[in-house]
C-alpha positions in Angstrom: 0.1 0.1 0.0 1.3 3.7 -0.9 1.1 5.7 2.0 0.2 8.4 -0.3 -2.8 6.9 -1.3 -3.7 5.5 2.3 -7.0 7.1 3.9 -6.2 7.6 6.9 -4.9 11.1 9.2 -2.6 11.4 11.8 -2.3 13.4 14.7 0.4 15.4 16.8 -1.5 16.2 19.7 -3.2 14.8 22.6 -6.9 13.7 21.6 -9.0 16.0 24.6 -11.8 14.0 24.4 -10.5 10.8 25.0 -9.1 9.7 28.3 -7.9 6.3 27.6 -4.2 5.5 26.5 -5.7 3.0 23.6 -8.3 5.0 22.2 -5.7 8.3 22.1 -3.1 6.4 20.2 -5.6 4.6 17.6 -7.1 8.0 16.8 -4.0 9.7 16.4 -2.5 6.8 14.8 -5.0 6.7 12.2 -6.2 3.1 12.9 -10.1 4.5 14.3 -12.0 7.4 14.3 -15.2 8.5 16.8 -18.5 9.3 16.3 -20.1 9.3 19.8 -19.8 7.9 22.7 -18.6 4.3 22.8 -19.4 4.4 18.5 -16.2 4.0 16.6 -14.9 4.2 13.0 -12.7 1.4 11.5 -10.5 3.1 9.1 -8.2 1.1 7.1 -5.2 0.2 9.1 -7.4 -0.2 12.2 -9.7 -2.4 9.9 -6.8 -4.3 8.8 -5.6 -5.4 12.5 -9.3 -6.5 13.4 -8.9 -8.9 10.3 -5.2 -10.3 11.1 -6.8 -11.2 15.3 -10.3 -12.2 13.6 -8.1 -14.7 11.0 -6.1 -16.3 14.4 -9.3 -16.7 16.6 -10.4 -19.1 13.5 -7.1 -21.0 12.8 -7.3 -21.9 16.4 -11.3 -22.6 16.5 -11.1 -24.8 13.4 -8.5 -26.5 14.7 -10.8 -28.0 17.8 -13.7 -28.9 15.9 -15.6 -25.8 15.6 -18.4 -24.7 13.0 -18.4 -20.8 12.0 -22.1 -19.1 11.2 -23.2 -15.7 11.5 -26.8 -15.0 13.3 -29.0 -12.5 13.4 -28.5 -8.9 14.5 -32.5 -8.0 15.0 -34.0 -10.2 17.5 -38.2 -10.4 17.6 -39.2 -9.8 20.7 -40.5 -12.9 21.9 -37.3 -14.9 22.1 -36.9 -12.4 24.9 -40.1 -13.1 26.4 -39.6 -17.1 26.4 -36.3 -16.6 28.2 -37.9 -13.8 30.5 -34.2 -11.7 30.0 -36.4 -8.7 28.6 -36.3 -6.9 32.1 -33.4 -8.7 33.6 -30.8 -6.9 30.6 -31.4 -3.1 31.9 -28.7 -2.5 29.0 -30.9 -3.5 26.1 -31.6 -1.5 22.6 -34.7 -1.4 22.1 -36.2 -1.1 18.2 -39.8 -0.9 16.6 -40.7 -1.3 12.8 -43.4 0.9 11.0 -46.1 -1.7 11.9 -45.6 -1.9 15.3 -43.4 -5.0 15.9 -40.5 -4.7 18.4 -36.7 -5.8 18.4 -34.2 -6.0 20.5 -30.3 -5.5 18.5 -28.4 -8.3 19.7 -26.4 -7.5 22.8 -26.0 -11.6 23.0 -27.0 -14.7 21.3 -28.2 -17.4 23.1 -32.3 -16.4 22.3 -31.3 -16.9 18.6 -28.7 -19.8 18.7 -30.4 -22.4 20.6 -33.8 -22.4 18.7 -31.6 -23.1 15.2 -30.4 -25.8 17.0 -32.7 -27.3 18.0 -33.8 -27.5 14.5 -31.1 -29.3 13.3 -30.2 -31.6 16.5 -32.0 -34.3 17.9 -30.1 -37.4 18.8 -26.9 -37.7 20.7 -25.0 -38.9 17.7 -25.8 -35.4 17.0 -23.4 -34.1 19.9 -21.2 -32.8 20.3 -21.8 -29.8 18.7 -19.6 -26.4 18.6 -20.6 -23.4 17.1 -19.2 -19.7 16.6 -19.6 -16.3 14.9 -17.9 -13.3 14.6 -20.7 -10.4 14.9 -21.7 -7.0 16.1 -23.0 -6.9 19.6 -24.8 -3.6 21.0 -25.2 -2.5 24.5 -27.4 0.3 25.9 -24.1 1.0 28.4 -24.7 3.7 31.2 -21.1 4.9 30.7 -19.3 3.9 28.2 -15.7 4.7 28.9 -11.7 3.4 28.0 -12.0 3.6 24.4 -12.5 -0.2 22.6 -12.4 -1.5 25.7 -16.4 -0.8 26.6 -18.8 0.3 23.8 -22.2 0.7 22.8 -21.0 -0.8 19.7 -18.5 -4.0 19.7 -16.8 -6.6 17.9 -17.5 -10.0 19.6 -16.2 -13.6 19.0 -18.8 -15.8 20.8 -19.1 -19.7 20.6 -21.7 -22.3 21.8 -21.2 -25.7 22.8 -23.8 -28.4 23.6 -23.2 -32.0 25.2 -25.1 -34.9 26.7 -23.5 -34.7 29.9 -21.5 -32.4 32.6 -18.3 -34.3 32.0 -18.4 -33.7 28.1 -19.3 -30.2 28.6 -16.5 -29.4 31.1 -13.6 -31.3 28.7 -14.4 -29.1 25.9 -14.2 -26.3 28.3 -11.1 -27.1 29.3 -9.9 -27.4 25.3 -11.3 -24.0 24.7 -9.5 -22.6 27.7 -6.2 -23.8 26.5 -7.3 -22.4 23.0 -8.2 -18.9 24.1 -4.4 -18.8 26.1 -2.8 -19.8 22.8 -4.4 -16.9 20.8 -3.8 -13.9 23.2 -0.4 -15.3 23.1 -0.5 -15.3 19.3 -1.9 -11.6 19.4 1.2 -10.4 22.1 -0.8 -10.5 25.1 0.2 -12.5 28.3 -3.5 -13.5 29.8 -4.1 -14.8 33.1 -6.4 -17.9 33.8 -8.6 -16.4 36.4 -11.6 -17.8 38.5 -14.9 -16.0 38.7 -18.3 -16.3 39.6 -20.5 -18.6 37.9 -23.4 -16.2 38.0 -26.8 -17.3 37.0 -25.6 -20.1 35.5 -22.7 -22.3 37.4 -20.8 -21.6 40.1 -17.5 -20.6 38.6 -16.5 -19.3 35.5 -13.5 -18.2 34.0 -11.8 -15.0 32.9 -8.8 -14.1 30.9 -6.9 -11.4 32.7 -4.3 -9.2 30.8 -2.2 -7.5 33.5 -1.8 -3.8 33.1 -1.6 -0.6 35.4 -4.5 1.1 33.4 -6.5 -2.2 33.6 -9.9 -1.3 35.3 -10.5 -4.7 36.7 -8.5 -6.1 39.7 -7.4 -9.7 40.4 -5.6 -11.7 42.8 -2.8 -13.3 41.3 -0.4 -16.2 42.5 2.8 -16.0 40.8 4.0 -19.4 41.4 1.1 -21.1 40.2 0.2 -18.2 37.5 -3.5 -18.4 38.5 -5.4 -15.8 39.8 -8.8 -15.2 41.4 -11.3 -11.9 40.9 -11.3 -9.9 43.9 -15.9 -11.0 43.7 -14.9 -14.3 45.1 -11.3 -14.7 46.4 -11.8 -15.8 50.3 -8.2 -15.4 51.6 -5.0 -13.6 51.0 -3.2 -17.0 50.2 -3.1 -19.1 47.0 -5.8 -22.3 47.1 -3.1 -24.7 45.3 0.4 -23.5 47.3 -0.9 -21.3 49.6 1.4 -18.6 48.8 0.5 -14.8 49.5 -1.3 -13.5 46.3 -0.3 -10.5 44.6 -3.2 -7.4 43.4 -2.6 -6.3 40.4 -4.5 -4.2 37.7 -5.9 -6.1 34.8 -8.1 -6.1 31.4 -10.6 -9.0 30.8 -10.2 -10.1 27.0 -12.1 -13.1 27.4 -14.7 -15.6 29.4 -15.9 -19.3 29.3 -18.8 -20.6 31.3 -21.1 -23.3 32.0 -24.5 -22.3 30.3 -26.4 -25.4 32.6 -29.7 -26.3 30.9 -31.1 -22.8 31.5 -31.8 -22.1 27.5 -32.2 -25.7 26.6 -35.4 -25.8 29.0 -36.1 -22.3 27.9 -36.5 -23.1 24.5 -37.5 -27.3 25.0 -33.9 -28.5 23.3 -33.8 -31.9 23.5 -31.9 -35.2 22.7 -32.5 -38.7 22.3 -30.2 -40.7 24.2 -29.2 -44.5 23.2 -32.4 -45.5 24.8 -34.4 -43.3 23.3 -35.2 -41.0 26.5 -35.3 -37.1 25.9 -32.8 -34.6 27.9 -32.1 -31.3 27.9 -28.7 -30.8 26.4 -26.3 -29.2 28.2 -24.5 -25.9 27.1 -21.5 -23.7 27.5 -20.7 -20.3 26.5 -17.3 -18.5 25.5 -16.9 -15.3 24.4 -13.8 -12.9 23.7 -14.4 -9.3 22.8 -12.3 -8.5 19.5 -12.4 -4.8 19.5 -11.9 -4.8 23.2 -8.9 -7.0 22.4 -7.5 -4.7 19.9 -7.7 -2.2 22.8 -6.2 -4.1 25.6 -2.9 -5.1 23.2 -2.3 -1.4 22.3 -3.2 -0.3 26.2 -0.2 -3.1 26.6 2.0 -2.9 23.8 2.9 0.8 23.5 6.1 3.1 24.0 6.2 7.6 24.3 6.4 7.9 20.6 3.0 5.5 19.7 1.7 1.6 19.1 4.4 -1.7 18.7 2.7 -3.8 17.2 3.1 -7.4 17.7 4.3 -9.0 14.4 1.5 -10.8 13.9 -1.5 -8.7 14.2 0.5 -5.4 12.7 -1.3 -4.1 10.0 1.7 -4.6 7.8 5.1 -6.0 8.0 7.4 -3.4 6.7 7.3 0.3 6.9 9.2 1.4 3.6 10.8 5.2 4.3 12.1 6.9 1.1 13.9 9.8 2.7 14.4 13.3 0.5 17.6 15.0 0.1 18.5 18.7 -1.5 20.3 16.9 -4.0 17.4 16.3 -7.2 19.4 13.8 -8.8 19.9 11.6 -5.6 15.6 12.2 -5.2 15.3 10.4 -8.7 17.5 7.6 -8.2 15.9 7.1 -4.3 12.4 6.8 -5.7 13.5 4.6 -8.8 15.2 2.4 -5.7 12.4 2.6 -3.5 9.4 1.4 -5.7 11.5 -1.4 -6.8 12.4 -2.4 -3.5 8.2 -2.6 -2.5 7.3 -4.2 -5.9 9.8 -7.1 -4.3 8.4 -7.0 -1.4 4.8 -6.9 -2.6 5.8 -9.4 -5.1 7.5 -11.6 -2.3 4.3 -11.4 0.0 5.7 -9.2 2.2 2.6 -7.0 3.9 4.1 -3.4 3.0 3.7 0.4 3.3 5.5 2.2 1.5 5.5 6.1 2.4 6.6 7.5 -1.2 5.3 11.2 -0.2 7.6 13.5 -1.6 5.5 16.8 0.1 6.2 15.5 3.3 9.8 15.9 5.9 11.9 13.0 6.6 10.9 14.2 10.6 7.4 13.9 10.0 7.7 10.7 8.2 9.6 9.0 11.3 7.4 10.6 13.5 4.3 8.9 11.9 5.9 5.6 11.5 6.7 5.2 15.5 3.2 6.1 16.3 1.7 3.8 13.1 4.1 1.0 14.8 4.4 -1.4 11.9 7.2 -4.1 13.4 10.1 -3.3 10.5 11.4 0.5 9.6 13.0 -0.2 6.1 14.9 3.5 5.1 15.6 4.3 1.8 18.1 6.9 2.2 21.7 7.8 0.9 23.1 4.5 1.6 20.5 3.0 -0.2 22.6 3.6 -3.3 25.2 1.5 -2.4 23.3 -1.4 -2.4 22.8 -0.9 2.1 19.5 -0.7 3.8 19.3 0.6 7.3 16.3 -1.5 9.3 15.1 -0.5 12.3 12.4 -2.6 15.1 9.8 -0.7 16.4 9.7 -2.9 19.6 13.2 -2.1 20.6 14.7 1.1 18.2 17.6 -1.2 17.3 19.3 -0.4 14.1 21.5 -2.6 11.8 22.4 -2.2 8.0 21.3 -5.2 5.5 22.4 -5.5 1.8 19.8 -5.5 -0.8 20.0 -9.0 -1.7 19.7 -9.9 2.1 16.3 -7.8 2.6 13.5 -10.4 2.1 15.5 -13.4 4.2 15.5 -10.6 7.0 11.9 -9.4 7.1 10.4 -13.3 6.7 
């Protein structure tokens, strides 16, 4: 992508309407644009990062046998009346059609997926089953805050699994927990498996918390066991396993997994016939990752005083090719020709590259914007490049080294 054609805008100054670091950096870097409280547009740079995260999630869930679907976001109100959650969910967005039919904008999808599964499964031979989607959610938050961490419209991955008994359900939940830890690691985060209240459906649930000083949650963590407890269920200041004193740390929740039991199966009369041809309620689990929230958490953790430092797996581009300009026009013409040649070479070899081809912007501004955007590798086309030598600068530690042009591909891969 040539930067002269990229749809984006960067900002030198702080964004006064934002108090969170993730929103500050994402807006200043041209990744998102704020429309209103808890409402953000994703520009090309931001969307590329979202797509990278979605790809990682899809690949890992598909490996454990999950199937992707897409569910409606406009829910007929009668589905919510069946589960009696219409009055318990205090953050519902409700709307009416021109002929008076009431709908709810999806804050979650239990009310839609259980009637769907009921139409397709009937026997124990149809189970277990795991279905997921990546979709928008809508919640009328009283106080949308913290940039992408708490929005009124947000992107989420929700997975539902269906089983014949608790043993099978817990076995699959354990598999999803391990998969989640891998997903977050691939996204450049260290997530801590945290025991939390199970709420309405079970005694306990699992949260995945990312330590950061800017976190809105507080967990009690055992460094020895790499296990944590949410402050709402903690009963002691010592670890249940090794009795070591727990540390209290700030964190951001990026995912959760929990047992739904038979609550929704009973609401929608979702049965299966067992081996003896007896009707039994299907047991279910629910597993969520707030994808746009996850992106915000990644930025909260991966940054420095200059801007975002993207983990390589989810960076919008792998390389940022910076064309420097000088007062000597002949040198500039040679550098432009060389830079275009290198850009084409990288593109042909599937190295995602943002090419700062602009000739009306100072070299200083190019470096400032590059640090703000946070692409892993800067490939600098300057005077020394005319001697077949390029300068490479790593964004994560600012180390600089030189490489011959014919070794560039090996270096970036």
